[in-house]
C-alpha positions as CSV (number, residue, x, y, z in Angstrom):
1,M,-116.4,227.4,-51.7
2,W,-118.4,224.3,-50.6
3,T,-121.4,225.8,-52.0
4,F,-120.1,226.1,-55.5
5,I,-118.8,222.5,-55.3
6,I,-122.2,221.2,-54.3
7,I,-124.0,223.3,-56.9
8,R,-121.7,222.1,-59.6
9,S,-122.0,218.4,-58.4
10,C,-125.8,218.9,-58.6
11,A,-125.5,220.1,-62.1
12,C,-123.0,217.6,-63.5
13,T,-124.2,214.3,-61.8
14,P,-127.3,213.8,-63.9
15,T,-125.2,214.4,-67.1
16,L,-122.5,212.0,-66.0
17,E,-125.0,209.3,-65.1
18,R,-126.7,209.7,-68.5
19,S,-123.3,209.4,-70.3
20,G,-122.3,206.3,-68.2
21,S,-119.0,208.1,-67.2
22,L,-119.9,208.5,-63.4
23,V,-117.1,206.7,-61.6
24,I,-117.9,207.3,-57.9
25,R,-121.5,207.4,-56.6
26,V,-122.1,209.7,-53.8
27,P,-124.2,208.1,-51.0
28,G,-127.5,209.8,-50.4
29,W,-127.8,211.2,-53.9
30,P,-130.1,213.4,-54.8
31,W,-131.2,214.6,-51.4
32,L,-127.8,214.9,-49.5
33,P,-126.5,217.9,-51.4
34,W,-129.7,219.8,-50.7
35,V,-129.4,219.0,-46.9
36,V,-125.8,220.3,-47.0
37,L,-126.8,223.4,-48.8
38,V,-129.5,224.0,-46.1
39,G,-126.9,223.4,-43.4
40,L,-124.5,225.9,-45.0
41,A,-127.4,228.4,-45.3
42,G,-128.1,227.9,-41.6
43,I,-124.4,228.5,-40.7
44,A,-124.4,231.8,-42.7
45,A,-127.6,232.8,-41.0
46,L,-126.0,232.2,-37.6
47,M,-122.8,234.1,-38.7
48,L,-125.1,237.1,-39.5
49,T,-126.1,237.4,-35.8
50,S,-122.7,238.5,-34.6
51,D,-120.4,241.4,-35.8
52,E,-117.4,239.2,-36.5
53,G,-119.4,236.7,-38.5
54,R,-121.0,239.6,-40.5
55,S,-117.6,241.1,-41.4
56,Q,-116.4,237.6,-42.4
57,L,-119.5,237.1,-44.6
58,V,-119.1,240.4,-46.2
59,S,-115.3,239.9,-46.8
60,M,-115.9,236.4,-48.3
61,G,-118.7,237.9,-50.7
62,A,-116.2,240.6,-51.8
63,L,-113.4,238.1,-52.4
64,T,-115.9,235.9,-54.4
65,L,-116.9,238.9,-56.5
66,I,-113.3,239.7,-57.2
67,I,-112.5,236.0,-58.2
68,V,-115.5,236.1,-60.6
69,A,-114.5,239.4,-62.0
70,I,-110.9,238.1,-62.7
71,Y,-112.4,235.1,-64.3
72,F,-114.5,237.2,-66.8
73,V,-111.6,239.6,-67.6
74,R,-109.4,236.5,-68.4
75,Q,-112.1,235.2,-70.6
76,L,-112.3,238.4,-72.4
77,V,-108.5,238.8,-72.9
78,S,-108.3,235.2,-74.1
79,S,-111.1,235.6,-76.6
80,R,-109.3,238.7,-78.0
81,A,-106.0,236.9,-78.0
82,S,-107.6,234.0,-80.1
83,K,-108.5,236.6,-82.8
84,V,-104.8,237.7,-83.2
85,S,-103.0,236.2,-86.1
86,Y,-100.2,233.8,-85.2
87,P,-96.9,233.7,-87.2
88,Q,-95.3,230.6,-88.8
89,G,-98.7,229.4,-90.0
90,R,-100.0,228.3,-86.6
91,A,-103.7,228.8,-86.3
92,A,-105.3,230.3,-83.2
93,G,-106.5,227.6,-80.7
94,T,-104.5,224.8,-82.1
95,Q,-102.8,222.6,-79.6
96,M,-99.2,221.5,-79.2
97,P,-98.6,217.8,-80.1
98,A,-98.6,215.5,-77.2
99,V,-95.3,214.5,-75.5
100,G,-93.3,212.0,-77.6
101,S,-95.5,212.1,-80.6
102,I,-92.9,214.2,-82.5
103,M,-90.3,211.6,-82.4
104,G,-92.6,208.6,-82.9
105,A,-92.7,207.5,-79.3
106,P,-95.9,206.3,-77.9
107,R,-98.3,209.1,-76.7
108,R,-98.9,209.5,-73.1
109,R,-100.5,212.2,-71.0
110,V,-97.9,214.3,-69.0
111,G,-98.1,213.9,-65.4
112,V,-100.3,210.8,-65.3
113,P,-98.3,207.6,-64.1
114,H,-99.0,204.5,-65.9
115,G,-101.7,202.3,-64.3
116,V,-103.2,205.1,-62.2
117,G,-106.9,205.5,-63.2
118,A,-106.2,203.7,-66.5
119,R,-110.0,203.6,-67.2
120,V,-110.5,207.2,-66.5
121,N,-107.3,208.6,-68.1
122,R,-107.6,206.5,-71.3
123,R,-108.0,208.7,-74.4
124,R,-110.8,208.3,-76.8
125,D,-108.6,207.0,-79.5
126,G,-107.3,204.2,-77.2
127,T,-103.8,205.6,-76.7
């Protein structure tokens, strides 16, 4: 799990820096994620030296493969579902209107309290 998080942050951080939307800077960037990956590889190598550690690594590898397989199956099912025609003139892939926009109330994201992370949660259209 930590490996995926570190790899994803290594991939996303340069893009977020270029766009100017990086909110929190990680101390030690860019060498710290690589140090952590080497540390995790060392722990995995130590786990390979014992029978219990090997069984844990094999079971975690199998679980990871199962999760990835489920992801790809869901992607396949959702891509096929988007090709199905929808009744009542609703096109595939269209979104439901935001809460309150039907009755003319101000639009607001559901589950985000007012004032919390206002800069991050603000929509592009300013609402």
